C-alpha positions in Angstrom: 76.6 131.1 58.2 76.5 128.8 55.2 78.2 125.4 55.9 77.7 125.7 59.7 75.0 124.1 61.8 74.0 124.3 65.4 71.7 122.2 67.6 68.4 124.1 68.4 68.4 125.5 71.9 65.8 124.3 74.3 63.2 126.9 75.2 63.7 128.6 78.6 61.8 127.2 81.6 58.8 129.4 82.2 59.0 131.6 85.3 57.7 129.8 88.4 57.7 126.4 86.7 58.9 123.5 88.9 61.9 121.7 87.5 61.5 117.9 87.1 64.1 115.9 89.1 66.8 114.7 86.8 66.6 110.9 86.4 66.5 109.7 82.8 65.3 112.2 80.1 62.2 111.4 78.2 63.1 108.9 75.5 66.2 107.7 77.2 66.3 104.0 77.9 66.4 102.7 81.4 66.5 99.1 80.2 64.5 96.3 81.8 65.5 94.1 84.7 66.0 90.5 83.7 63.7 88.2 85.6 66.5 86.5 87.4 68.1 89.7 88.4 71.1 89.2 86.1 73.2 91.9 84.5 71.5 91.9 81.1 69.2 94.8 80.8 69.6 95.7 84.5 68.3 99.1 85.6 71.2 101.1 86.8 70.6 104.0 89.1 72.4 105.3 92.3 69.2 105.2 94.4 66.5 102.6 95.0 63.6 102.0 97.3 61.3 99.0 97.6 57.6 99.2 98.4 55.6 96.1 99.1 52.2 96.4 97.4 48.9 94.6 97.7 47.4 94.0 94.3 45.0 97.0 94.4 48.0 99.3 95.0 49.8 97.8 92.0 46.7 98.5 89.8 46.5 102.0 91.1 50.1 102.8 90.4 50.0 101.2 86.9 46.8 102.8 85.7 45.1 102.0 82.5 47.7 100.6 80.0 50.5 101.8 82.3 49.5 105.5 81.9 49.8 106.4 85.6 53.1 104.6 85.9 54.5 106.5 82.9 53.2 109.8 84.3 54.9 109.2 87.6 58.2 108.2 85.9 58.1 111.4 83.7 57.2 113.8 86.5 59.5 112.4 89.1 62.6 111.4 87.0 62.5 107.8 88.2 61.9 104.3 86.9 59.3 102.0 88.4 59.7 98.2 88.1 57.1 95.9 89.6 57.5 92.1 90.2 55.5 89.9 87.9 52.1 88.4 88.9 52.5 85.6 91.5 56.0 87.0 92.4 55.5 88.0 96.0 57.7 88.9 99.0 58.1 85.6 100.8 55.3 84.7 103.2 53.0 87.5 101.9 50.8 88.3 99.0 52.6 91.5 98.4 54.3 92.3 95.1 57.6 94.3 95.0 57.7 97.8 93.5 61.2 99.1 93.0 61.7 102.8 92.5 65.0 103.7 90.8 66.4 107.2 90.4 69.8 108.9 89.9 68.8 111.6 92.4 67.4 111.1 95.8 64.6 113.6 95.1 63.3 111.3 92.4 62.8 108.6 95.0 61.0 111.0 97.4 58.8 112.4 94.7 57.7 108.9 93.6 57.1 107.8 97.2 54.8 110.8 97.5 52.8 109.6 94.5 52.7 106.1 96.0 51.2 107.5 99.3 48.6 109.3 97.2 47.5 105.8 95.8 47.7 104.2 99.3 45.2 106.8 100.6 42.9 106.2 97.6 43.0 102.5 98.1 42.5 103.0 101.8 39.4 105.1 101.3 37.9 102.4 98.9 38.7 99.8 101.5 37.0 101.8 104.2 33.7 102.1 102.4 33.8 98.7 100.6 36.0 96.1 102.3 36.9 93.3 100.0 35.0 90.0 100.8 38.4 88.2 100.5 40.1 90.6 102.9 42.3 89.2 105.6 41.6 89.8 109.3 43.5 93.1 109.1 43.0 95.7 106.4 45.5 96.1 103.7 45.8 99.9 103.8 44.2 101.1 107.0 45.7 101.3 110.5 43.7 100.6 113.6 43.2 104.3 114.6 40.9 106.5 112.5 42.8 108.3 109.7 45.8 106.0 109.7 47.3 104.4 106.6 49.9 101.7 106.2 52.9 101.7 103.9 55.0 98.6 103.7 58.5 98.4 102.4 61.6 96.1 102.5 64.9 97.5 103.4 68.6 96.2 103.7 69.7 95.1 107.2 72.2 98.0 107.4 69.3 100.4 106.8 67.5 98.8 109.7 70.2 99.8 112.1 70.3 103.4 110.7 66.5 103.7 111.0 66.5 102.3 114.6 69.5 104.3 115.8 71.5 103.8 119.0 69.2 102.3 121.7 66.2 103.1 119.4 66.7 106.9 119.4 66.1 107.4 115.7 62.9 105.4 115.6 61.7 107.1 118.7 62.3 110.5 117.0 60.2 109.4 114.1 57.4 108.5 116.5 57.5 111.8 118.4 58.2 114.2 115.5 56.0 112.6 112.9 53.4 110.8 114.9 54.2 107.6 113.0 54.5 104.0 114.2 57.4 102.1 112.6 57.8 98.3 112.8 60.8 96.4 111.4 60.6 92.6 111.1 63.7 90.9 112.6 63.7 88.2 109.9 66.3 88.6 107.1 65.1 87.2 103.8 67.9 87.3 101.3 69.2 90.6 102.6 65.7 92.1 103.1 63.7 93.1 106.1 60.0 94.1 106.1 59.2 97.5 107.4 55.7 99.0 108.2 54.9 102.6 108.7 51.5 103.5 110.1 50.4 107.1 110.3 47.9 109.7 109.0 48.7 110.6 105.4 50.6 113.8 105.9 52.7 112.2 108.7 53.3 109.2 106.5 54.8 111.6 103.9 57.2 113.2 106.4 58.1 110.0 108.2 59.1 108.2 104.9 61.6 111.0 104.2 63.5 110.0 107.4 63.2 106.3 106.6 64.5 106.9 103.1 67.6 108.7 104.5 68.5 105.4 106.3 68.0 103.4 103.2 70.1 105.6 101.0 73.0 105.8 103.4 74.5 102.8 101.7 73.5 103.7 98.1 77.1 104.0 96.9 78.1 100.5 98.1 78.3 97.5 95.8 76.1 95.6 98.3 73.3 98.1 97.9 73.5 98.0 94.1 73.2 94.2 94.2 70.3 94.5 96.7 68.5 97.0 94.5 68.3 94.4 91.6 66.4 91.7 93.6 62.7 91.5 92.9 62.2 87.8 92.5 62.9 85.8 95.6 62.2 82.4 94.0 60.4 79.4 95.6 63.3 78.7 98.0 63.4 82.1 99.7 61.4 81.4 102.8 63.7 78.6 103.8 66.7 81.0 103.6 65.2 83.4 106.1 67.4 84.1 109.1 67.4 86.7 111.9 69.1 89.9 110.9 72.4 90.6 112.5 71.6 92.9 115.4 68.2 93.2 113.7 65.3 95.3 114.4 63.0 92.7 115.9 60.4 94.5 118.0 62.3 97.7 118.3 59.5 99.5 116.5 56.9 98.3 118.9 59.1 99.2 121.9 59.7 102.7 120.5 56.1 103.4 119.8 54.7 102.0 123.0 53.7 98.7 121.5 50.9 100.2 119.3 50.0 97.8 116.5 47.6 98.5 113.7 47.6 97.8 110.1 48.1 94.6 108.1 51.2 92.5 108.4 
């Protein structure tokens, strides 16, 4: 009718099309994390997961001019934030990739894309090892077909992943054929975790691990933890054993099998 207006309706979703997890809609601003982790421009989302990345993995996730990163964000309904060059997890040469999403499925979808890139990097490493490679590979486990995913988790998540008397971590081993190792050192509220498994087992095991990480996602402590990506030059000196921490629980639960880079 004259004098009235209405917003155009979105076209219906085609039959059989997969809905994208709801994070931020295209064009909506997630903001940018401030370098010091302050409130200004902080990425706010209920869920977060931190992956520790060798430099080749950062490059694979970013893609040319950030195109791969943008595609992952759009398809998964998430936000990816990577620490700056020369900003590493203390004691390593690993940069921190933080995945943010308002829905847990956005985290899982993005982790699936990350594992795709770990496999790609692992295959390149298998056929053409870097001349500057450390004693242990960055992406490959000791057994044929194994790949390594590294993450850092809150100490409370460590307890959830391990479970009473190691029952949860043992279940991950038996049900998903995955070795899980949690470093007992607490660095500013972070513990390093390694998962070593064939690619498809890595995908299923990380779902269980993410459950432990997201258990505390509603807490203020978790939200503060999720904003930390720059540990600063003094972080190694602040390292301390985690309260009731994981230590070698992973090794005990998996029969002591090692493998993969540290």
